[in-house]
C-alpha positions in Angstrom: -22.9 -51.1 -77.4 -22.9 -47.5 -76.3 -26.6 -47.4 -76.1 -26.7 -50.5 -73.8 -24.1 -49.0 -71.5 -26.0 -45.8 -71.2 -29.2 -47.7 -70.4 -27.4 -49.6 -67.7 -26.3 -46.5 -66.2 -29.7 -45.0 -66.2 -31.2 -48.1 -64.5 -28.5 -48.0 -61.8 -29.6 -44.5 -60.7 -31.9 -44.6 -57.8 -35.1 -42.5 -57.6 -33.3 -40.4 -54.9 -30.5 -39.6 -57.2 -32.7 -38.7 -60.1 -34.7 -36.3 -57.9 -31.6 -34.7 -56.3 -29.7 -34.3 -59.6 -32.6 -32.7 -61.6 -31.6 -29.1 -60.2 -28.0 -29.7 -61.2 -28.1 -31.3 -64.6 -30.7 -32.9 -66.7 -28.8 -34.0 -69.6 -27.7 -37.5 -70.2 -24.1 -36.6 -70.6 -24.0 -35.3 -67.1 -25.6 -38.5 -65.8 -23.1 -40.6 -67.8 -20.3 -38.5 -66.4 -21.4 -39.0 -62.8 -21.8 -42.7 -63.2 -18.3 -42.9 -64.7 -16.8 -41.0 -61.7 -18.7 -43.2 -59.2 -17.3 -46.3 -60.9 -13.7 -44.8 -60.6 -14.3 -44.0 -56.9 -15.5 -47.5 -56.3 -12.9 -49.2 -58.6 -9.3 -50.2 -58.3 -7.9 -47.7 -60.7 -5.5 -45.1 -59.3 -7.5 -41.9 -58.6 -4.5 -39.7 -59.3 -4.1 -41.1 -62.8 -7.8 -41.2 -63.5 -8.3 -37.5 -62.4 -5.4 -36.4 -64.3 -7.2 -37.3 -67.6 -8.1 -33.9 -69.1 -11.6 -35.1 -70.1 -12.4 -35.7 -66.4 -10.4 -32.8 -64.7 -11.8 -30.2 -67.1 -15.4 -31.4 -66.7 -15.6 -32.2 -63.0 -17.7 -29.6 -61.1 -18.8 -29.3 -57.5 -22.4 -30.4 -58.3 -20.9 -33.7 -59.8 -19.2 -34.3 -56.5 -22.5 -33.9 -54.7 -24.0 -36.7 -56.8 -21.0 -39.0 -56.3 -21.1 -38.5 -52.5 -24.8 -39.6 -52.7 -23.8 -42.6 -54.7 -21.4 -43.7 -51.9 -23.5 -43.0 -48.8 -23.3 -46.7 -48.0 -19.6 -46.3 -47.6 -19.0 -42.9 -45.8 -15.3 -43.6 -45.3 -14.9 -43.9 -49.1 -16.9 -40.8 -49.6 -14.6 -38.9 -47.1 -11.6 -40.2 -49.0 -12.9 -39.0 -52.3 -14.0 -35.6 -50.8 -10.5 -35.1 -49.2 -8.7 -36.3 -52.4 -10.4 -33.6 -54.5 -9.8 -30.9 -52.0 -6.0 -31.7 -51.6 -5.0 -32.6 -55.1 -7.5 -30.9 -57.3 -8.2 -27.8 -55.3 -11.9 -28.5 -55.4 -13.9 -25.8 -53.7 -16.6 -28.0 -52.2 -20.2 -26.8 -51.8 -21.9 -26.4 -48.4 -24.2 -29.1 -49.6 -21.3 -31.5 -50.1 -20.1 -30.8 -46.5 -23.7 -31.4 -45.3 -24.2 -34.7 -47.1 -20.8 -35.9 -45.8 -21.2 -34.8 -42.2 -24.7 -36.4 -42.0 -23.3 -39.6 -43.5 -20.3 -39.8 -41.0 -22.5 -39.1 -38.1 -24.9 -41.7 -39.2 -22.1 -44.2 -39.2 -20.7 -42.9 -35.8 -17.5 -41.4 -37.4 -17.6 -38.4 -35.1 -14.1 -37.2 -35.4 -14.0 -36.8 -39.0 -17.3 -35.3 -38.9 -16.1 -32.6 -36.4 -13.0 -31.9 -38.5 -15.2 -31.3 -41.6 -17.5 -28.9 -39.6 -14.5 -27.0 -38.4 -13.3 -26.5 -42.0 -16.8 -25.4 -43.2 -17.2 -22.9 -40.5 -13.9 -21.3 -41.4 -15.6 -20.1 -44.5 -17.7 -17.8 -42.4 -21.0 -18.6 -44.1 -24.3 -17.3 -42.6 -25.5 -20.0 -40.1 -29.0 -19.8 -41.6 -27.6 -20.7 -45.0 -25.5 -23.5 -43.5 -28.5 -24.8 -41.8 -30.8 -24.7 -44.9 -28.2 -26.9 -46.7 -27.9 -29.3 -43.8 -31.8 -29.5 -43.7 -32.1 -29.9 -47.5 -29.5 -32.7 -47.7 -31.1 -34.4 -44.6 -34.4 -34.5 -46.2 -33.3 -35.4 -49.8 -31.0 -38.2 -48.5 -33.6 -39.2 -45.9 -31.0 -39.6 -43.2 -32.5 -41.3 -40.1 -30.3 -39.5 -37.6 -30.6 -35.8 -36.7 -27.2 -35.9 -34.9 -25.5 -34.0 -37.8 -27.5 -30.9 -36.6 -26.2 -31.3 -33.0 -22.7 -31.6 -34.3 -23.2 -28.4 -36.2 -24.3 -26.6 -33.1 -21.3 -28.0 -31.1 -18.9 -26.9 -33.8 -20.2 -23.3 -33.5 -19.7 -23.4 -29.9 -16.2 -24.8 -30.2 -15.4 -21.9 -32.4 -16.9 -19.5 -29.7 -19.6 -18.5 -32.1 -22.3 -18.9 -29.3 -25.0 -16.7 -31.0 -24.7 -18.7 -34.4 -25.1 -21.8 -32.2 -28.3 -20.4 -30.8 -29.5 -19.4 -34.4 -29.2 -23.1 -35.5 -30.8 -24.4 -32.4 -33.8 -22.2 -32.9 -34.0 -23.2 -36.6 -34.0 -26.8 -35.5 -36.9 -26.2 -33.0 -38.8 -24.5 -35.8 -38.3 -27.4 -38.1 -39.3 -29.9 -35.3 -35.8 -31.2 -35.0 -35.3 -31.8 -31.2 -31.6 -31.4 -30.1 -30.0 -33.7 -27.8 -30.2 -32.5 -24.3 -26.4 -32.3 -24.0 -26.5 -29.9 -27.0 -29.0 -27.7 -25.2 -26.7 -27.9 -22.1 -23.7 -26.9 -24.1 -25.4 -23.8 -25.5 -26.7 -22.7 -22.1 -23.4 -23.1 -20.5 -21.8 -21.2 -23.5 -24.3 -18.3 -22.9 -23.5 -18.4 -19.2 -19.8 -17.9 -20.0 -20.5 -14.7 -22.0 -23.0 -13.7 -19.3 -26.0 -13.7 -21.5 -28.3 -14.8 -18.7 -31.7 -13.6 -20.1 -31.0 -15.5 -23.4 -30.3 -18.6 -21.2 -33.7 -19.0 -19.7 -35.3 -17.9 -23.1 -33.5 -20.6 -25.0 -34.4 -23.1 -22.1 -38.1 -22.3 -22.2 -38.2 -22.5 -26.1 -36.5 -25.9 -26.0 -38.7 -27.4 -23.2 -41.7 -26.1 -24.9 -40.7 -27.8 -28.2 -40.5 -31.1 -26.4 -36.8 -31.3 -25.2 -36.6 -33.1 -21.9 -34.0 -31.2 -19.7 -31.5 -33.0 -17.6 -30.1 -31.8 -14.1 -27.3 -29.9 -15.9 -29.6 -27.9 -18.2 -31.9 -27.1 -15.3 -28.9 -26.0 -13.3 -27.8 -23.7 -16.1 -31.2 -21.8 -16.1 -31.2 -21.6 -12.3 -27.7 -20.2 -12.4 -28.6 -17.5 -14.9 -31.5 -16.3 -12.8 -29.3 -16.3 -9.7 -26.8 -14.3 -11.7 -29.6 -11.8 -12.6 -30.2 -11.8 -8.7 -33.8 -12.8 -9.5 -34.0 -15.3 -6.6 -37.7 -15.4 -6.5 -38.0 -16.4 -10.1 -35.2 -19.0 -9.5 -37.1 -20.6 -6.7 -40.3 -20.5 -8.7 -38.5 -22.1 -11.6 -37.4 -25.0 -9.4 -40.9 -25.5 -8.2 -42.2 -25.6 -11.9 -39.5 -28.1 -12.7 -40.4 -30.2 -9.8 -44.2 -30.1 -10.7 -43.2 -31.1 -14.3 -41.2 -34.1 -12.8 -37.9 -33.0 -14.4 -34.8 -34.9 -13.5 -33.4 -32.7 -10.8 -30.3 -33.6 -8.8 -28.3 -32.0 -5.9 -26.5 -30.1 -8.6 -29.5 -27.9 -9.4 -30.1 -27.1 -5.7 -26.4 -26.4 -5.1 -26.5 -23.7 -7.8 -29.4 -22.0 -6.0 -27.7 -22.3 -2.7 -24.6 -20.7 -4.3 -26.6 -18.0 -5.8 -28.4 -17.1 -2.6 -25.1 -17.2 -0.6 -23.4 -15.0 -3.2 -26.3 -12.6 -2.9 -26.1 -12.5 1.0 -29.2 -14.7 1.4 -27.4 -17.4 3.5 -30.4 -18.0 5.7 -32.6 -18.6 2.6 -29.9 -21.0 1.3 -30.2 -22.9 4.6 -33.9 -23.3 4.1 -33.2 -24.8 0.6 -30.7 -27.1 2.3 -33.4 -28.3 4.9 -35.8 -29.0 2.1 -33.4 -31.5 0.4 -34.3 -34.5 2.6 -38.1 -34.1 1.7 -37.0 -34.4 -1.9 -35.0 -37.5 -1.3 -31.7 -35.8 -1.8 -28.7 -35.6 0.5 -26.2 -32.7 0.9 -22.8 -33.3 -0.7 -19.5 -31.6 -0.2 -20.4 -28.8 -2.6 -23.5 -28.0 -0.5 -21.5 -27.8 2.7 -18.5 -25.8 1.2 -21.0 -23.3 -0.6 -22.7 -22.7 2.7 -19.4 -22.2 4.6 -18.3 -19.7 2.1 -21.8 -18.1 2.4 -21.3 -17.7 6.1 -17.9 -16.2 5.6 -19.4 -13.7 3.1 -21.8 -12.4 5.9 -19.0 -12.8 8.5 -21.0 -15.3 10.5 -17.8 -17.4 11.2 -19.2 -19.4 14.2 -21.8 -20.8 12.0 -19.2 -21.5 9.3 -17.1 -23.4 11.7 -20.1 -25.5 13.0 -20.9 -26.5 9.2 -17.2 -27.2 8.7 -17.1 -29.5 11.7 -20.3 -31.3 10.7 -18.9 -31.8 7.2 -15.6 -33.3 8.6 -17.5 -35.7 10.8 -19.6 -36.9 7.9 -16.4 -37.7 6.1 -16.5 -35.1 3.5 -13.2 -33.5 2.4 -13.7 -29.7 2.4 -12.3 -27.8 -0.6 -9.2 -25.6 -0.2 -11.4 -22.7 -1.1 -13.8 -23.4 1.8 -10.9 -23.8 4.3 -9.1 -20.8 3.0 -12.2 -18.6 3.1 -13.1 -19.5 6.7 -9.5 -19.2 8.0 -8.9 -15.9 6.2 -12.3 -14.5 7.3 -11.5 -15.2 10.9 -8.1 -13.6 10.4 -9.3 -10.4 8.7 -12.0 -10.1 11.4 -9.2 -10.2 14.1 -10.1 -13.7 15.4 -6.4 -15.0 15.0 -6.6 -17.5 17.7 -9.8 -19.1 16.2 -8.2 -19.1 12.7 -5.2 -20.8 14.2 -7.2 -23.3 16.2 -9.2 -24.2 13.0 -6.0 -24.7 10.9 -4.5 -26.9 13.5 -7.7 -29.1 13.8 -8.3 -29.4 10.1 -4.6 -30.0 9.6 -4.9 -33.2 11.6 -7.3 -34.6 8.9 -5.0 -33.3 6.1 -7.2 -30.3 5.1 -5.1 -27.1 4.5 -5.8 -23.7 3.3 -3.9 -22.4 0.3 -0.4 -21.0 0.7 -1.6 -17.4 0.5 -4.0 -17.8 3.4 -1.4 -19.8 5.4 1.2 -17.0 4.9 -1.4 -14.3 5.8 -2.2 -16.2 9.1 1.5 -16.6 9.9 2.0 -12.9 9.3 -0.9 -12.0 11.6 0.5 -14.3 14.4 3.8 -12.7 14.0 2.3 -9.2 14.2 0.5 -10.3 17.3 3.9 -11.4 18.6 2.6 -15.0 18.9 5.7 -16.4 17.3 5.4 -19.8 18.9 2.2 -20.5 17.0 3.5 -19.0 13.8 6.6 -21.5 14.1 4.1 -24.3 14.7 2.2 -23.5 11.6 5.5 -23.4 9.8 6.3 -26.8 11.0 2.9 -28.2 10.0 3.3 -26.9 6.5 6.8 -28.6 6.3 5.5 -31.9 7.7 2.5 -31.9 5.3 4.6 -31.1 2.3 2.7 -27.9 1.6 5.2 -26.0 -0.7 6.6 -23.0 1.2 7.8 -20.0 -0.8 10.0 -17.0 -0.1 7.0 -15.1 1.3 6.7 -17.7 4.2 10.3 -17.4 5.1 10.5 -13.6 4.6 7.5 -13.1 7.1 9.2 -15.3 9.8 12.7 -13.8 9.1 11.4 -10.3 9.4 9.3 -11.0 12.5 12.2 -12.5 14.4 14.5 -9.6 13.3 12.1 -7.1 14.6 12.2 -8.7 18.0 15.9 -8.9 18.1 15.8 -12.8 17.8 18.5 -12.6 15.0 19.9 -16.1 15.6 16.6 -17.6 15.0 15.9 -15.3 12.0 19.3 -16.5 10.5 18.4 -20.1 11.1 15.2 -19.6 9.0 17.3 -17.9 6.3 19.5 -21.1 6.2 16.5 -23.3 6.0 15.2 -21.2 3.0 18.4 -21.8 1.1 18.3 -25.5 2.1 14.8 -25.8 0.6 16.0 -24.6 -2.7 14.0 -21.4 -2.6 15.7 -18.6 -4.4 17.0 -15.7 -2.3 15.3 -12.4 -2.8 16.0 -9.0 -1.4 13.4 -9.0 1.2 14.9 -11.4 3.9 18.4 -9.6 3.3 16.6 -6.3 4.1 15.0 -7.7 7.2 18.3 -9.2 8.5 20.2 -6.1 7.7 17.6 -3.9 9.5 17.7 -6.3 12.5 21.5 -6.1 12.8 21.4 -2.3 12.4 18.6 -1.9 15.0 20.4 -3.9 17.6 23.9 -2.5 17.0 25.8 -5.2 15.1 26.8 -3.1 12.1 29.6 -5.5 11.1 27.0 -8.3 10.6 24.8 -5.8 8.6 27.8 -5.0 6.3 28.6 -8.6 5.8 25.0 -9.4 4.8 25.0 -6.4 2.5 28.3 -7.7 0.8 26.9 -11.2 0.5 23.7 -9.9 -1.0 25.7 -8.1 -3.7 27.8 -11.2 -4.4 24.5 -13.2 -4.8 23.7 -10.8 -7.7 20.8 -9.0 -5.8 20.5 -5.3 -6.3 20.0 -3.2 -3.1 16.8 -1.2 -2.8 16.2 2.2 -1.4 15.2 0.2 1.8 18.6 -1.5 1.9 20.4 1.7 1.7 18.2 3.6 4.1 18.5 0.8 6.7 22.3 0.9 6.7 22.4 4.6 6.6 20.1 4.8 9.6 22.3 2.2 11.4 25.4 4.3 10.8 23.8 7.5 11.8 22.5 6.0 15.1 26.1 4.8 15.7 27.4 8.3 14.8 29.3 6.9 11.8 28.0 9.8 9.7 30.9 9.7 7.2 30.0 6.0 6.4 26.4 7.0 6.0 27.1 9.7 3.5 29.4 7.3 1.5 26.4 5.0 1.1 24.1 8.0 0.3 26.6 8.9 -2.6 26.5 5.3 -3.7 22.8 5.3 -3.7 22.8 8.4 -6.0 25.3 6.8 -8.4 23.1 3.9 -8.8 20.2 6.3 -9.5 18.1 4.9 -6.5 15.9 7.7 -5.3 16.3 8.4 -1.7 13.0 8.6 0.4 12.1 11.0 3.2 13.2 8.2 5.5 16.7 8.3 4.0 16.9 12.0 4.4 15.5 11.9 7.9 18.1 9.3 8.9 21.0 11.4 7.6 19.7 14.6 9.2 19.4 12.6 12.5 23.1 11.6 12.2 24.1 15.3 11.5 22.1 16.6 14.4 23.5 13.9 16.8 27.0 15.2 16.0 25.9 18.8 16.4 26.4 19.6 12.7 23.3 21.6 12.5 24.6 23.8 9.5 25.0 20.6 7.4 21.7 19.2 8.7 20.0 22.4 7.5 21.5 22.1 4.0 20.4 18.5 3.7 16.9 19.5 4.8 16.7 22.2 2.2 18.1 19.7 -0.5 15.3 17.3 0.4 12.7 20.0 -0.1 14.3 21.1 -3.4 13.9 17.4 -4.6 10.1 17.8 -3.9 10.3 15.3 -1.1 8.0 16.4 1.8 9.5 16.2 5.2 7.4 14.4 7.8 6.6 15.1 11.4 9.7 12.8 12.2 12.0 14.9 10.0 10.8 18.1 11.7 11.1 16.6 15.2 14.7 15.4 14.5 15.6 19.0 13.3 13.9 20.7 16.2 15.5 18.3 18.8 18.8 19.0 17.1 18.5 22.9 17.4 17.3 22.4 21.0 20.4 20.4 21.9 22.5 23.2 20.2 20.5 25.7 22.4 19.4 27.5 19.3 15.8 27.9 20.4 14.9 30.6 18.0 15.5 28.2 15.0 13.8 25.4 16.8 10.6 27.4 17.2 10.9 28.7 13.5 10.7 25.0 12.5 7.7 24.5 14.6 5.9 27.3 12.8 7.0 26.0 9.4 5.7 22.6 10.4 2.3 24.0 11.2 2.3 26.0 8.1 2.9 22.9 5.9 -0.2 21.1 7.5 1.8 18.7 9.7 0.6 18.0 13.3 3.2 18.3 16.0 3.1 15.8 18.7 4.7 15.1 22.2 8.0 14.3 20.4 8.0 17.8 18.9 7.1 19.5 22.2 9.3 17.6 24.6 12.7 18.7 23.1 11.4 22.4 22.9 10.4 22.3 26.7 13.7 20.5 27.5 15.6 23.1 25.3 14.0 26.1 27.1 14.8 24.6 30.5 18.4 23.9 29.5 19.0 27.5 28.4 17.7 28.7 31.7 14.3 29.7 30.5 12.2 27.4 32.7 9.4 30.0 33.2 9.2 30.3 29.5 8.9 26.5 29.2 6.0 26.6 31.7 4.3 29.4 29.7 4.7 27.3 26.6 3.1 24.3 28.3 0.2 26.4 29.5 -0.4 27.8 26.1 -0.5 24.3 24.6 -2.9 23.2 27.2 -5.2 26.2 26.4 -5.2 25.0 22.7 -6.5 21.6 24.1 -3.2 19.9 23.0 -2.6 17.1 25.4 0.9 16.6 26.5 2.3 13.4 28.0 4.5 12.6 31.0 7.7 13.1 28.9 6.9 16.7 28.2 6.2 17.4 31.9 9.1 15.4 33.2 11.3 17.8 31.1 9.8 20.8 32.9 10.1 19.1 36.3 13.7 18.4 35.6 14.3 22.0 34.6 12.8 23.4 37.8 14.7 20.8 39.9 17.9 21.6 38.1 17.5 25.4 39.2 16.7 24.2 42.8 13.1 25.4 42.4 11.5 22.2 44.0 8.3 24.0 45.2 7.5 25.1 41.7 8.3 21.6 40.4 5.8 20.1 42.8 3.2 22.8 41.9 3.8 21.9 38.3 3.3 18.1 39.0 0.0 18.9 40.7 -1.1 20.8 37.6 -0.1 17.8 35.6 -2.3 15.5 37.5 -5.2 18.0 37.4 -4.8 18.0 33.5 -5.3 14.2 33.5 -1.8 13.2 33.1 -0.5 10.5 35.6 2.9 10.8 37.1 5.1 8.0 35.9 8.3 6.8 37.5 10.5 9.2 35.5 8.5 12.3 37.0 8.6 10.8 40.4 12.4 10.1 40.1 13.0 13.8 39.0 11.2 15.1 42.0 12.8 12.6 44.3 16.2 13.6 43.0 15.3 17.3 43.5 14.3 16.7 47.1 17.5 14.7 47.8 19.7 17.5 46.3 18.0 20.0 48.7 18.3 17.5 51.5 14.5 18.0 52.0 13.9 14.5 53.6 10.3 15.5 54.6 9.3 16.1 51.0 11.4 13.1 49.9 9.3 10.7 52.1 6.0 12.5 51.1 6.9 11.9 47.4 7.8 8.2 48.1 4.4 7.8 49.8 2.5 9.3 47.0 4.3 7.1 44.5 3.4 4.0 46.6 -0.2 5.3 46.9 -0.3 5.5 43.0 0.7 1.8 42.9 4.2 2.4 41.7 7.3 1.1 43.2 10.7 2.9 43.0 12.9 1.5 40.2 16.7 1.0 40.1 17.1 4.6 38.9 15.2 6.1 42.0 16.9 3.7 44.5 20.4 4.6 43.0 19.6 8.3 43.3 18.6 7.9 46.9 21.8 5.8 47.7 23.9 8.3 45.9 22.4 11.2 47.8 22.8 9.5 51.2 26.4 8.4 50.4 27.4 12.0 49.3 26.1 13.3 52.6 27.9 10.5 54.6 24.7 8.8 55.7 26.0 5.3 54.8 23.6 3.5 57.3 20.6 4.9 55.3 22.5 4.0 52.0 22.7 0.4 53.3 19.1 0.3 54.4 18.0 1.7 51.0 20.1 -1.1 49.3 18.5 -3.8 51.4 15.1 -2.4 50.8 15.8 -2.4 47.1 16.6 -6.2 47.1 13.6 -6.9 49.3 11.4 -5.1 46.7 12.9 -7.4 44.0 14.4 -4.2 42.3 17.9 -5.6 41.9 20.8 -3.2 42.1 23.1 -2.7 39.1 26.7 -1.6 38.8 25.7 2.1 38.9 23.9 1.5 42.3 26.9 -0.2 43.8 29.4 2.3 42.3 27.4 5.2 43.9 27.6 3.6 47.4 31.3 2.7 47.0 32.1 6.1 45.7 30.8 7.8 48.8 32.8 5.4 51.0 36.0 5.9 49.1 35.7 9.7 49.3 35.7 9.5 53.1 38.5 6.9 53.2 36.3 3.9 54.0 38.2 1.7 51.5 37.7 -1.5 53.5 33.9 -1.1 53.6 33.9 -0.1 49.8 36.1 -3.4 49.3 33.4 -5.5 51.1 30.7 -3.9 49.0 32.8 -4.6 45.9 33.0 -8.3 46.8 29.2 -8.3 47.3 28.6 -6.9 43.9 30.9 -9.6 42.3 29.0 -12.3 44.2 25.8 -11.0 42.6 27.5 -11.5 39.2 27.6 -7.8 38.5 30.7 -6.8 36.6 32.4 -3.5 37.7 33.1 -0.8 35.1 35.6 1.9 34.8 33.8 4.3 37.1 33.7 1.6 39.8 37.5 1.1 39.6 37.9 4.8 39.3 36.4 5.4 42.8 39.2 3.1 44.3 41.9 4.7 42.0 40.8 8.1 43.1 41.0 7.1 46.8 44.4 5.6 46.5 46.0 8.5 44.7 44.5 10.9 47.3 46.2 8.9 50.0 49.4 9.0 47.9 49.5 5.2 47.6 50.7 5.4 44.0 52.0 1.8 43.7 48.6 0.2 44.5 47.1 2.8 42.3 49.4 1.9 39.3 48.8 -1.8 39.9 45.1 -1.3 39.9 45.3 0.7 36.7 47.3 -2.1 35.1 44.5 -4.5 35.9 41.9 -2.1 34.5 44.0 -2.0 31.3 44.0 -5.8 30.9 40.1 -5.7 31.4 39.9 -2.8 28.8 38.4 -0.7 31.4 41.0 2.1 31.5 40.0 5.3 29.9 40.9 9.0 29.7 39.2 9.7 33.1 41.1 6.9 34.8 44.5 8.1 33.3 43.7 11.7 34.5 43.3 10.3 38.1 46.6 8.6 37.9 48.4 11.7 36.5 46.8 13.9 39.0 48.1 11.6 41.7 51.7 11.8 40.5 51.5 15.5 40.0 50.1 16.1 43.5 53.2 14.3 44.8 55.5 16.4 42.5 56.5 13.3 40.4 56.4 15.0 37.1 58.6 12.5 35.3 56.3 9.6 36.3 53.2 11.7 35.3 54.7 12.5 31.9 55.5 8.8 31.5 51.9 7.9 32.1 50.8 10.5 29.5 53.0 8.7 26.9 51.7 5.2 27.9 48.2 6.7 27.5 48.6 7.5 23.9 50.5 4.3 23.2 47.5 2.3 24.5 45.2 4.1 22.1 43.6 6.4 24.7 43.6 10.0 23.8 44.4 12.7 26.4 41.9 15.5 26.9 42.2 19.1 28.1 42.3 18.0 31.7 45.1 15.6 31.1 47.3 18.3 29.7 46.1 21.0 32.1 47.1 18.9 35.1 50.7 18.5 34.0 51.0 22.0 32.7 49.9 23.3 36.1 52.4 21.3 37.9 55.2 22.5 35.5 54.1 26.1 36.3 54.0 25.4 40.1 57.6 24.0 39.9 58.7 27.1 37.9 59.3 25.4 34.6 57.2 27.6 32.4 59.0 26.6 29.2 58.1 23.0 29.7 54.5 24.1 30.4 54.3 26.2 27.2 55.9 23.4 25.2 53.3 20.9 26.5 50.6 23.6 25.7 51.8 23.7 22.1 51.8 19.9 21.8 48.2 19.9 23.0 47.1 22.4 20.4 48.9 20.4 17.7 47.1 17.2 18.8 43.8 19.2 18.2 42.7 19.3 21.8 40.8 22.5 22.4 41.7 24.3 25.7 38.9 25.5 28.0 38.9 28.5 30.2 40.4 26.6 33.2 43.4 25.5 31.1 43.9 29.1 29.9 43.7 30.6 33.4 46.0 28.0 34.8 48.8 28.7 32.3 48.3 32.5 32.3 48.5 32.5 36.1 51.7 30.3 35.9 53.3 32.7 33.4 52.4 35.8 35.5 53.8 34.2 38.7 57.0 33.2 36.8 57.4 36.6 35.1 56.6 35.4 31.5 54.2 38.4 31.0 54.5 38.6 27.2 53.4 35.0 27.0 50.6 35.7 29.5 49.2 38.6 27.3 49.5 36.4 24.1 47.6 33.6 25.8 45.0 36.1 27.1 44.4 37.5 23.6 44.1 34.0 22.2 41.6 33.2 25.0 39.5 36.3 24.2 39.6 35.4 20.5 38.0 31.9 21.3 35.1 33.6 23.2 36.5 32.6 26.7 36.8 35.1 29.6 39.9 35.3 31.8 39.4 35.3 35.6 38.9 38.8 37.2 42.4 38.5 38.8 44.0 38.0 35.5 42.6 41.2 33.7 46.1 42.5 32.9 47.0 45.7 31.2 50.4 46.1 29.6 52.3 49.2 31.0 
């Protein structure tokens, strides 16, 4: 019975099985065991129960599994189940041969997914690819599989595991054993090599495969052409294509596009055009890739006109250009400065629905904004919105910042509102732009509101935020608020920049706190923050205004020592400072010295010198300096002409005045409102009202419209000579021209009324000024002087009380006027009492005030008080009049 069963088992073994198993086991027990296992696999018995039998589990070895797999080749799914069962439940360490047998079997039966999975598991072992291939080749031969696809799958598996070189090893072993890979396998390897930039290996593998008999497709041909292009071996690339054509390889537009791309990338766009021209001869047509590649090629060599022509041709043919091509062309035009061409192209392509990417769109909007072409920028924004191109915070930030810089804050805020409506998160940048805009154009309350809103939104202010606000406060002379922000900035550990320090220094210089400005300048240097030319210019101008010219010139030397280059903003205050301290000749020498050093000054510097000469009545020297200025290549501007004209008028030198006007006309300039106003003022002061009227009429004829200062200058002259009615007619003319009067305008009439002693009308007029918020210290002083002149001290004192109640602060002139009247009426006690009140209020007396009270005390016999006042006056650095140089007997 046993002998018959064994004989049946032997007969059931195929010749292939007997051949394959000879190397594994030659004894009959092994054969019987394999047969038994095969029966179990094919039978209905539970594998789990069967393989739990110790006689099986202890005997089963990997080479037995190989034989069982061979026995089940006809049912590869069953073989796979058996293979996986042993791996999962019996921890069987399968041999590479088992993997190879099963992969070949599965692929033969088109079970590709499980075959791929098996290969992935096999490759995780890290075996040498040569060893793996040998086992695959051995099993393929022994089992006589008809398909070689298993080898292709092995190659693909290596590629999927990014083991490109191992894939090349297997491919070369296949070629060496006359196993031709599928063309897609070759294509996959070549593209894998391209990804890791092994370009030489690409064409080597391609040549080896073709020589072995692989028929390449367009993609494999394209891969080898690309490798040669990447190596910049364009001659060989073109030769390779000619060789492919002569061998009748299947080439498509793809291969030629690769060559065109390579040539364009290498700057050979004209050669690429030649390739394009040859396509028709080969029976091929350009596609969208051809056109877009050439467009980008023209962009690379900055031949944008040719790029636009190709883009137009492509659109006419109905091709949809890629975003990259549109973006490249638009951005190229923008970078070259052809903003209008870039804009026109975007608008034209936009009609067909072709758009550049958001980055390029934003860059073009930014360029248009910088070129102050805001209308076009807004149109692009609307196009983006209408075509559903998603805008981002950058788009809105550009527009908001641009409108803020031009003072169009209402438009900027409307864009800010739209940004929030579009659901785009708020960032610090639009807030900084809006805050800067409001600070720049004087609306600090709006800037403060935005700052608070920004904090409430959870946004942290930056150095730019703080510096912008600090600069705004300093320009508005709110220096205390600026330093409060500076302290907050330090508390938040936000490092101040040179711009922060420069803004603060400007604020201190503007309020004449030069000692504090100097300390802050030193602090900046201690913090290793290098001052810029602007910082030095601010400090120099501050010292010049304070008449500390020695310190100003020290800073100029320090500036030069630190390698900074002074400019006209440095020299102008120095020239102006020398002139204002009476050193006009020194200012002229300074200018001449700069000229010798070939440092070109501008009109501002010379206008300061001309103003200095004219201020001292040295018109001839001013005219001589203006001639030198022209000789040195600097044109006289309106300001320079205005200074000389004003100087001529002050000296009543009408001949020179008309000569200057003629020169100005010859230069193609026309007097502006400042020059006309100066002339009207000069004529009015000398009582030449006919000439003032003619000048005003000429001003209107020349379309240089008079302003409130012009009318006020004319009216002031009329009021001073008692021509109130004529001044009144001029006042009505001004109102008809929609020009609002200011406090100075009303002050002319007020002064005339008080001089006439018409205090009722003067008081009524002043009440009207109060209602219009035009009353100020000067107008109150006129009213008080009028009452005092009439000896009506009670009413004058009452006006002083009303003045403080209305929030208008008296000055030294206010108090001095009433004090003098007390002295004149013999009431020295009241005068001294008011003097003490003035000091308590923090009003600094000047030399006139001191002299008036001292004189009053002397006249009324209060010599002790007079000496006390003189000593106080001397201690303040003020000098008493000669007549009051008293000595105590």
